[in-house]
C-alpha positions as CSV (number, residue, x, y, z in Angstrom):
1,M,42.9,76.3,62.0
2,I,40.5,76.6,59.1
3,D,42.4,76.4,55.7
4,L,40.5,76.9,52.4
5,H,43.3,76.3,49.9
6,T,45.2,73.2,50.0
7,H,46.1,70.5,47.3
8,S,46.0,66.6,46.6
9,I,47.6,64.0,44.2
10,F,44.6,64.9,41.9
11,S,46.7,68.0,40.7
12,D,50.2,68.6,42.0
13,G,49.9,67.7,46.0
14,E,51.7,64.8,47.4
15,L,48.9,63.4,49.3
16,I,45.7,61.2,49.0
17,P,42.5,63.3,50.1
18,A,42.3,60.8,53.1
19,E,45.8,61.5,54.2
20,L,45.7,65.0,53.8
21,A,42.6,65.3,55.9
22,R,44.2,63.0,58.7
23,R,47.3,64.9,58.9
24,A,45.5,68.4,59.1
25,A,43.2,66.6,61.7
26,A,46.4,65.8,63.7
27,M,47.5,69.2,63.9
28,G,44.5,70.4,65.5
29,Y,42.6,72.0,62.2
30,E,38.7,72.4,62.2
31,A,38.2,72.7,58.8
32,I,39.8,72.1,55.5
33,A,38.9,72.8,51.8
34,I,40.9,70.4,48.9
35,T,41.2,72.8,45.9
36,D,42.9,71.3,43.6
37,H,44.3,73.0,40.2
38,M,41.6,72.8,37.7
39,D,40.9,74.2,34.1
40,Q,38.7,73.0,31.2
41,S,40.7,69.6,30.9
42,N,40.2,68.0,34.2
43,I,37.4,70.0,36.1
44,D,35.1,67.1,35.7
45,F,37.6,64.4,36.5
46,I,38.7,66.0,39.7
47,I,36.1,67.6,41.5
48,P,33.6,64.4,41.6
49,R,36.4,62.1,43.3
50,I,36.9,64.7,45.8
51,I,33.5,64.8,46.6
52,K,33.5,61.1,46.6
53,A,36.7,61.1,49.1
54,V,34.8,63.6,51.4
55,E,31.4,61.7,51.4
56,A,33.3,58.6,52.6
57,L,35.3,60.4,55.3
58,K,33.0,62.9,56.8
59,N,31.6,60.2,59.5
60,H,35.0,59.2,60.4
61,M,37.0,62.3,61.1
62,S,36.6,65.2,63.6
63,I,37.5,67.7,60.8
64,K,35.3,69.0,58.5
65,I,36.3,68.6,54.6
66,M,35.1,70.4,51.9
67,P,35.3,70.0,48.1
68,G,36.6,72.8,46.2
69,A,38.5,73.9,43.3
70,E,41.2,76.2,42.3
71,I,41.0,77.7,38.9
72,T,44.4,78.3,37.3
73,H,46.1,80.0,34.8
74,V,42.9,80.1,32.7
75,P,42.4,83.2,30.4
76,P,40.5,85.6,32.2
77,A,37.5,85.4,29.7
78,L,36.8,81.9,30.6
79,I,36.8,82.1,34.2
80,P,33.0,82.8,34.8
81,D,31.9,79.7,33.0
82,L,34.3,77.6,34.9
83,V,33.2,78.9,38.3
84,K,29.5,78.2,37.2
85,E,31.0,74.7,36.4
86,A,33.0,73.9,39.2
87,R,29.7,74.9,41.5
88,R,27.4,72.7,39.3
89,L,29.7,69.6,39.8
90,G,29.4,70.5,43.5
91,A,32.5,72.4,44.7
92,K,31.6,74.2,48.0
93,I,34.8,76.4,48.0
94,I,36.1,78.2,44.8
95,V,39.5,79.6,44.7
96,I,40.8,81.4,41.7
97,H,44.5,81.6,41.5
98,G,45.2,85.3,41.4
99,E,48.0,87.5,40.0
100,S,50.9,86.3,42.2
101,V,54.1,88.4,41.8
102,I,56.1,85.4,41.0
103,E,54.0,83.6,38.2
104,P,53.0,85.1,34.7
105,V,49.3,84.8,35.7
106,A,47.2,86.9,32.9
107,K,46.5,90.4,33.6
108,G,42.8,90.8,34.2
109,T,42.8,87.3,36.3
110,N,41.8,89.2,39.6
111,R,39.2,91.1,38.2
112,A,37.7,88.2,36.6
113,A,37.6,86.0,39.7
114,I,35.7,88.9,41.4
115,E,33.1,89.3,38.7
116,A,32.6,85.5,38.7
117,G,31.9,85.4,42.5
118,A,34.8,83.2,43.4
119,D,34.9,82.7,47.3
120,I,38.6,83.5,47.8
121,L,41.0,85.3,45.5
122,A,44.5,83.6,46.3
123,H,47.7,85.5,46.3
124,P,46.5,88.3,44.2
125,G,49.6,90.1,44.2
126,L,49.7,93.8,43.6
127,I,45.8,94.1,43.2
128,T,44.7,97.5,41.6
129,Q,42.6,100.1,43.6
130,E,40.0,99.5,41.3
131,D,39.9,95.8,41.7
132,L,40.2,96.0,45.5
133,I,36.9,98.2,45.6
134,F,35.1,95.8,43.4
135,A,36.2,93.1,45.8
136,K,34.6,94.8,48.8
137,E,31.7,95.4,46.6
138,R,31.1,91.9,46.0
139,G,32.3,90.6,49.2
140,I,35.0,88.4,47.7
141,A,37.6,87.5,50.5
142,L,41.6,88.1,49.5
143,E,44.1,85.5,50.6
144,I,46.8,85.7,53.2
145,T,49.1,83.1,51.9
146,A,51.7,80.8,54.0
147,R,52.9,79.8,50.5
148,K,56.5,80.7,49.9
149,G,56.9,83.0,47.1
150,H,53.2,83.9,46.9
151,S,53.5,85.5,50.2
152,L,56.1,88.2,49.0
153,S,52.8,90.5,48.4
154,N,51.0,89.8,51.9
155,G,51.9,93.0,53.1
156,Y,50.6,95.0,50.5
157,V,47.4,92.5,50.4
158,A,46.9,93.2,53.9
159,K,47.3,96.9,54.2
160,Q,45.0,97.4,51.5
161,A,42.5,95.1,52.6
162,I,42.2,96.4,56.2
163,N,42.4,99.9,55.1
164,L,39.3,99.5,52.7
165,G,37.4,96.8,55.1
166,I,37.9,93.9,52.7
167,P,37.7,90.3,54.1
168,L,40.5,88.4,54.4
169,V,41.6,84.6,55.1
170,I,44.8,82.9,55.6
171,N,45.3,79.4,53.9
172,T,48.4,77.5,53.4
173,D,48.0,76.8,49.7
174,A,49.6,73.2,50.9
175,H,51.4,70.9,48.7
176,S,52.9,68.6,50.9
177,P,52.5,67.5,54.6
178,S,55.3,70.2,55.9
179,D,53.0,72.9,54.5
180,L,50.4,72.7,57.1
181,I,50.3,75.0,59.6
182,T,49.0,75.5,63.3
183,K,46.7,78.2,64.3
184,D,49.4,79.8,66.4
185,F,51.7,79.9,63.2
186,A,49.1,81.5,61.4
187,R,48.9,84.0,63.7
188,Q,52.1,85.1,63.7
189,I,52.0,85.0,59.7
190,L,49.2,87.8,59.9
191,L,50.8,89.9,62.6
192,S,54.3,89.7,60.5
193,T,52.0,91.4,57.6
194,G,51.4,94.2,59.7
195,I,47.8,93.2,61.1
196,E,47.3,94.3,64.6
197,E,46.5,91.7,66.8
198,Y,43.0,92.9,67.8
199,K,41.9,92.5,64.1
200,I,43.2,88.7,63.7
201,D,40.3,86.7,65.2
202,S,37.9,88.3,62.8
203,I,40.2,86.9,60.2
204,F,39.6,83.4,61.4
205,Q,36.1,84.1,62.0
206,H,35.6,85.0,58.0
207,S,37.0,81.1,57.4
208,K,34.6,80.0,59.5
209,N,31.8,82.3,57.5
210,L,32.6,80.7,54.3
211,I,32.6,77.3,55.9
212,E,29.4,77.9,57.3
213,K,27.8,79.4,53.9
214,A,29.3,76.5,52.0
215,L,27.4,73.9,54.1
216,R,24.3,75.7,53.9
217,G,24.5,75.9,50.3
């Protein structure tokens, strides 16, 4: 399992980075990205601390740990500058909190995330056809999520992405230990969205590709 959307105590998660990584490793994870919620108020506080934890742990665990960021509920016009700032500070995986059907995310957030070149547009809800095509052009991955509530639009996202050839990833958006999942359960979630079984390995591979790209960068 590769999970590129998780949270630690640096935002609203329950675990410190070391325990989050250890619990993920114990469940057979290959890699994890710690992507705490950020805006202008805390981006320069959180990313350096995640990086410090990752550097300390990297030679002591079998799992790859990536420092990341989830830019959350930020006005769309401010997203590009925050993506640039997150990368400058050392975040390797940039997630944008998309227009989930269960939260009042500002309209235009999905579009701004794609324009800004984020790595993953998380739980993008009923993303428009125009933005779907734009995501394909820019190579931005859309997220299928294991997170309750946000997962309500998984079927729509999966159908549209598969039809248009947009890359997909599956993440947990984990906030607590019980949110972590096995690769077999991830496979079940993907099958439940209507994705055909023969396409699932390519979704797992895309997560690997994002990790490899991040490590090269």
